[in-house]
C-alpha positions in Angstrom: 4.0 46.3 -166.9 7.0 46.4 -164.4 6.8 46.6 -160.6 7.4 50.2 -158.8 10.7 50.3 -157.3 12.5 52.8 -155.4 15.4 54.3 -156.8 16.5 56.9 -159.6 15.3 56.8 -163.0 18.2 57.2 -165.7 20.5 58.7 -163.3 18.1 61.9 -162.4 15.7 60.9 -159.4 17.2 61.3 -155.7 17.2 58.0 -153.5 13.5 57.4 -152.1 11.7 58.2 -155.1 9.2 55.5 -156.6 10.1 54.6 -160.1 7.7 52.6 -162.8 8.4 51.6 -166.2 5.9 50.9 -168.7 5.9 49.1 -172.0 3.4 51.1 -174.4 2.6 49.3 -177.6 0.4 51.9 -179.3 -1.3 55.3 -179.2 -4.1 53.9 -177.4 -2.4 52.3 -174.6 -0.7 55.2 -174.1 -3.8 57.4 -173.8 -5.1 54.2 -171.6 -2.1 54.6 -169.5 -3.4 58.4 -169.3 -6.4 57.4 -168.1 -4.9 54.6 -165.4 -2.6 57.7 -164.5 -5.4 60.1 -163.6 -6.9 58.1 -161.2 -4.3 58.8 -158.7 -3.6 62.5 -159.6 -5.2 65.3 -157.4 -5.5 68.8 -157.0 -1.9 70.5 -156.9 0.2 67.4 -158.7 2.8 68.5 -161.1 3.3 66.6 -163.8 6.3 66.7 -166.4 6.5 65.0 -169.7 9.8 64.4 -171.5 10.6 62.4 -174.5 11.5 63.1 -178.2 8.9 65.0 -180.7 6.3 62.6 -181.5 7.2 60.3 -178.5 3.5 60.5 -177.0 3.3 63.1 -174.7 0.3 64.9 -175.9 -1.5 61.4 -176.6 -0.8 61.1 -172.7 -2.4 64.0 -171.9 -5.6 63.4 -173.7 -5.8 60.0 -171.8 -5.0 62.3 -168.3 -7.7 64.3 -169.6 -10.4 61.9 -170.0 -9.9 59.8 -167.0 -10.0 63.6 -165.2 -13.2 64.4 -166.9 -12.2 67.8 -168.2 -14.0 69.6 -170.9 -12.6 70.4 -174.4 -10.3 68.6 -176.7 -6.9 67.8 -175.3 -4.6 69.1 -178.2 -1.0 70.2 -178.2 -0.9 73.6 -177.0 2.4 74.4 -178.8 1.4 77.7 -180.2 -0.7 79.0 -177.3 1.6 78.1 -174.5 -1.0 76.7 -172.0 -4.6 75.8 -172.0 -6.8 75.3 -169.3 -9.8 72.3 -169.6 -12.1 73.1 -166.4 -13.6 70.0 -164.9 -17.0 68.7 -166.1 -17.8 67.7 -162.6 -16.0 68.1 -158.9 -12.7 67.1 -160.0 -9.7 69.2 -161.1 -9.5 71.4 -163.9 -6.4 70.5 -166.0 -3.5 73.0 -167.1 -1.6 71.6 -169.8 1.3 73.7 -171.0 3.8 73.3 -173.5 7.5 74.6 -172.7 9.1 73.9 -175.7 9.6 77.7 -177.2 10.2 79.0 -173.7 13.8 79.5 -173.4 14.3 80.6 -169.5 13.6 78.7 -166.5 10.6 79.7 -164.2 10.8 83.6 -164.3 9.8 83.1 -168.2 6.6 81.2 -167.1 5.4 83.7 -164.7 3.5 85.3 -166.8 1.5 81.9 -167.1 0.4 82.2 -163.5 1.1 78.3 -163.1 1.8 78.6 -159.6 -1.8 80.3 -158.8 -3.4 77.8 -160.7 -1.2 74.5 -159.3 -3.1 74.4 -155.8 -6.7 73.3 -157.6 -5.6 72.1 -160.6 -3.5 69.4 -162.0 -0.7 71.0 -164.3 1.0 68.8 -166.8 4.1 70.6 -168.6 5.9 69.0 -172.0 9.2 69.9 -171.8 9.1 70.9 -168.5 12.4 69.8 -167.5 14.9 72.6 -165.9 12.2 74.9 -166.0 9.0 74.4 -163.9 10.7 72.2 -161.0 10.7 74.9 -158.5 6.7 74.6 -158.9 6.5 72.2 -156.3 8.4 69.7 -154.6 6.4 66.8 -155.2 5.9 66.0 -158.8 5.5 63.1 -161.0 8.4 62.9 -164.2 6.9 60.9 -167.1 9.9 60.0 -169.5 9.0 58.5 -173.1 11.6 56.7 -174.7 11.0 55.6 -178.3 13.0 54.6 -181.2 14.5 57.2 -183.0 14.9 57.6 -186.7 13.3 56.3 -189.8 10.9 54.2 -188.5 7.4 53.1 -187.6 7.8 51.6 -184.5 4.8 52.4 -182.4 6.2 50.7 -178.9 7.5 53.1 -176.1 8.9 53.1 -172.8 7.3 55.1 -170.5 9.7 55.6 -166.8 7.3 57.4 -164.2 9.2 58.8 -161.2 7.5 60.3 -158.6 9.8 63.1 -157.0 8.7 64.1 -153.2 6.5 63.0 -149.8 3.6 63.3 -152.3 4.3 60.0 -154.3 6.4 58.0 -151.7 3.3 56.1 -150.5 2.0 55.6 -154.3 4.1 53.6 -155.6 1.4 50.4 -154.9 -1.4 52.9 -157.1 1.2 54.0 -159.7 1.8 50.0 -160.2 -1.7 50.1 -160.2 -2.0 52.7 -162.9 
């Protein structure tokens, strides 16, 4: 795992963001990364997941759910758009959204009431680029890169980009994730 550093990830983040690159070799390692990231998440956090189909977005979210201690199996919400996983204990709920089928920006997502859910939940949005950034000035962007084409290569590079004041002091915590 590479140490956290300040600077843009793939030219998309503003100066002062916290960026961390992580090599992941298997689906189990992806789930474990999700469990570790869950340790730094808090109610009100917005996590945006970006990656090709089959990159591991839902697998990472399964790990987040396990780490947060939420009820229910975390599966892809592609056909239901969003699923809420209530906490088993005192932690936050996990709201898991798949924005792949949603073409518009935040306006189209208003019916999901994510702005209402966000303060007391951890909201994870797959395919959220250009759609949910307005929900919060502070967010964790997770970009998962994998080999494309006819390959069974399980290796992934996961880039974590903490944007906003919430993440400014969490470089060391992210590096420990």
